[in-house]
N, C-alpha and C positions, 0 to 999 in steps of 0.2 A: 163171273162168266158173262160175256156179252156177245151179241150176234149182230152181224152186218150183212146186208143183202142176202136175206135168208134163202132166196130161191137159188142162189149159186154157191155160196161159201159161208161157213161159220168159223170163227176163230176164238179160241179160249185165251183170255188174258192171263199172262204170267205176272202175278202180283209182285213177285220179287224183282222181276225185270223192270216193271214200272217204277218201283221204289228206287231202283238203282239208276234211273234216268234213261231207260231203254223203252221208248213208247212205240207201240206196234198196233196195227189195225189194217183195215181194208180201205181202198179208195172208194169214191162214190159209186162207181160202176161195178165194184166188187170183183174186178178182174185182176187186181194187183194187191200184193201185201206191201204196205208202206211201213218202214221202220226209221225212227229218228233217235239218235243216241247222243249223249253228252261226251261219250268216248268213242274212239275208233272201233268199228266192228271189223276185225281183221279176217274173219273166216265164217263160212256157212257150211252146214251139213243138212242135206235133205234126205229124210228117211221115208221110204215108200213102204207102208205097212203091208200092202197087198203082195208086193214082190219081195219083201224082206231084203231090200237092198238100199244102199245109200249113195249119195253123190256129195263130194266135198269140193268147195271152191274158195279161193281167197278173194277178199274184197278190199279192205284197207280204207274205209270211209265211214263217216258218221251218219250217213243216210243211205238207205237201201230201198230199192223197189224191185219186187219179184213178180214178174208176170205169171199168172196162174194158168194160162192155157197150156203150160207144160205139164200140168198135173191132171190126171184123169180123175173121175169120180172115186172117192175113197178117203181114207184117213191118212194123214201125213204128220210128221213132226219136223219142224224147221228149227235147227239149233243155231243160235247166234253166239259167236265166240268173241269175248272181249278180254282185255288184260286182267280184269278183276275177277271174272267168273264166266260160266257157260250158262246160257239161258235157253231152254227148250220152249217152243211155242206150238201148241196143238192146233191142227188145221183139219177141217172136215169139208171136202169138196162134195157138194150135193148134186149140182148139175154141171153138164159140160159147158165149157166156155169156147165160143167160136174163135178159132185161131185167125189173127189178122193176115191179110194177103201178103204183106211185106215182113211178116214175123221172122225173126232169126231162129233157126232150128236148134242151135246149141243153147242150152239153158244158161251156162256160165257167161257166154258172150252177151246173151240177151239181158241178164241181170246187170252186167257191167255197163252196157250201153244205157240202160234205163236209170242206173244209179249214179253214174259219174258225170261230171260236167264235161263239156267239150274239151276244155284245156286239159283236164285230167285224163280223158280218153287219148288225146294226142301224146301225152307223156308216156302212156302205156302202149303206144303204137297201135291204137285203135282209131280207125278213120271215123269221125263223127258223122252222123247222118244230118241231112239238111235241116230237119225240124222234128219236134216231138209233139204229138197231139195232146190236147188237154186231158184226155182220159188216160194218159200215161202209156198208151200204145205207141210203139216205135213208128216213126215216119218211114216212108220209102227211101231206099238208098239213092244217093246221087251219082254213085259210081257203080257201074255194072261190074259183076264179077269177071266177065269175060274180057274186060278192058285191062285187067291187072295180070301181068305176066306171072308165070310160075316162079321166076326168080324173085320178083318183088314180094309175092306171097311168102316164099320161103324166108326171105330176109326179115319180113315183118314178124313171122312166127318165131324166128330165132331171137329177135330183139325182145319180143314178148316173153319168151322163155327166160332170157337173161334178166329182164326186169323182175319177173316173178321170183326168180332165184335170189336176186338181191333183196327184194322185199321179205322173202322167207328167211334169208340169213339175218337181216336186220331184226326181224321179229324174234327169231331164236336167240339173238344176242340180247335183246331186251328181256326176254324170259329168263335167260341165264343170269343176267345182272340183277333182275328182280329177285330170283331165287337166292343168289349170293347175298343180296342185301338182307333178305329175310333171315338167312342163316347167321349173318353177322349180328343182326339185331337180337336173335335168339341167344347167340353165344355171349353177347354183351350182357343180356338180361341174366343169364346163368352166372356170369362172372360177378355181376353186381349182387346177385343173391348170395353167392358164396362169400363175398367180402362182407356183406351185411351180417351173415351168420357168424363169421369170424369176429367181427366187431362186437356182436352180441356176446359171444363166448368170452372175449377179452374183457368186456365190461363186467360180466358176471364174476370172472376170476378176480378182477380188480376190486370189486365190492367184497368178495370173500377175503381177500388179502387185507383190505382195510379193516374188516371186522377182526381178523386175527391180530393185526397190529394194535387195534384198540384194546382187545382183551389183554395182550401182553403189556401194553402201557398201563392199563389199570392195575394189573398184577404188580408191575414194577413200582407204581405209585403206592400200592398197599404195603409192599415190602419196605419201601423207603420210609413210609409213615411209621410202620412198626419199629424200624431201626431207630428213628428219631425218638420215638417214645421210650424205647429201651435205654437209649443214651441219656435221655432226660432223667429216667428213674435211677440209672447208675450214678449220674451226677448228684442226684438228691441223696442217695445212700452214702456216696463218698463224702458229701458235705456233712451229713449227720454223723458219720464215723469220725470225721476230722473234728467236729465240734465236741464229740464225746471224749476224744483223746486229750482235748485241752483241759478237761476237768482233772483235778488232783486226786489220785487214788488215796483213799483213807484206810487206815488200819485200826481195827477195833482191839483195844488193849484194856486190861483191868486198871483200876485206879492205882496209881503209883506216884508218889510225890517226887520221885527222882526223874520221871519222864517229863519232858517239856511239852506242853500242849501246843501243837501247831496244826496246820491244815491237813497234815498227813496222818494224824492220829485221831481216832475217835475215843477219847479217854473216858473211862468210867468215873462217874461222880463219887464223891466221898460218901454220900448218903447211901447210894446203891451198893457200894463196897461194904459198908457197915451192916447193911441189912443181909447181905449174902455171906458174910464171914464172921468168925468169932475173934475174941481178943486172944492174944498169945497165952493168957492164963486159962483159956478155955471157956470164958464167960462171954455172954453177948455184950455188944457195945452199948446197949441200952441200960444195962445194970450199973 
């Protein structure tokens, strides 16, 4: 909080506005609020706490000067509207401020004349005054009101209304475009999020499928290895069987001199026969 010209007015700094580039304070004489912004201030609202009423006006400028002789003693809130946000400024009027002799009675016109350059005033069909005093009070008019005809006044009012309507339409268009852009950005972010989730799910599914294939491949390799081992065993058995078949089958027979001894007979020897048998006369062969 800071105070300027304590005998007349105090103003409370809006820290968020200052951070956003909206500098606000009082002039040296304390009879005017001065605002300088890095973005256009397109509207003001003046809230009178005592009367519980408010006044709204359009501006469309980066600099604003609000003469305080329009505000009686009491508390007020001045709200500055920019495209990025709304910034309230608390104001406490402590003492009355003397109204200049050539002051403009209408608050909106007074603010526009104090804030806008002469060229900008002409663009808005506002006749600039001859000069502006250093203390930001408006100089006396060079053109008397009674010298302007009713038709000229009406024409200027109509031009001013048309100009304000154009500015209002342009501002509404900008707001709609900004809102549409935000919606598009939000929709794109949601779409990107959805795609990211789908990609994540697809990646996880691919990993699971890869694991399943790896398990199946391992099982197939195991079966193939077992099959090869069985085939090798079968081949070994077959070779062993074939080798055994090549051997000549032998037949065990008793000793007989009439049988020819060959590889197919396992003939009993003479000694073995004589030990196991008797002579034809019934006596052992050893006798």
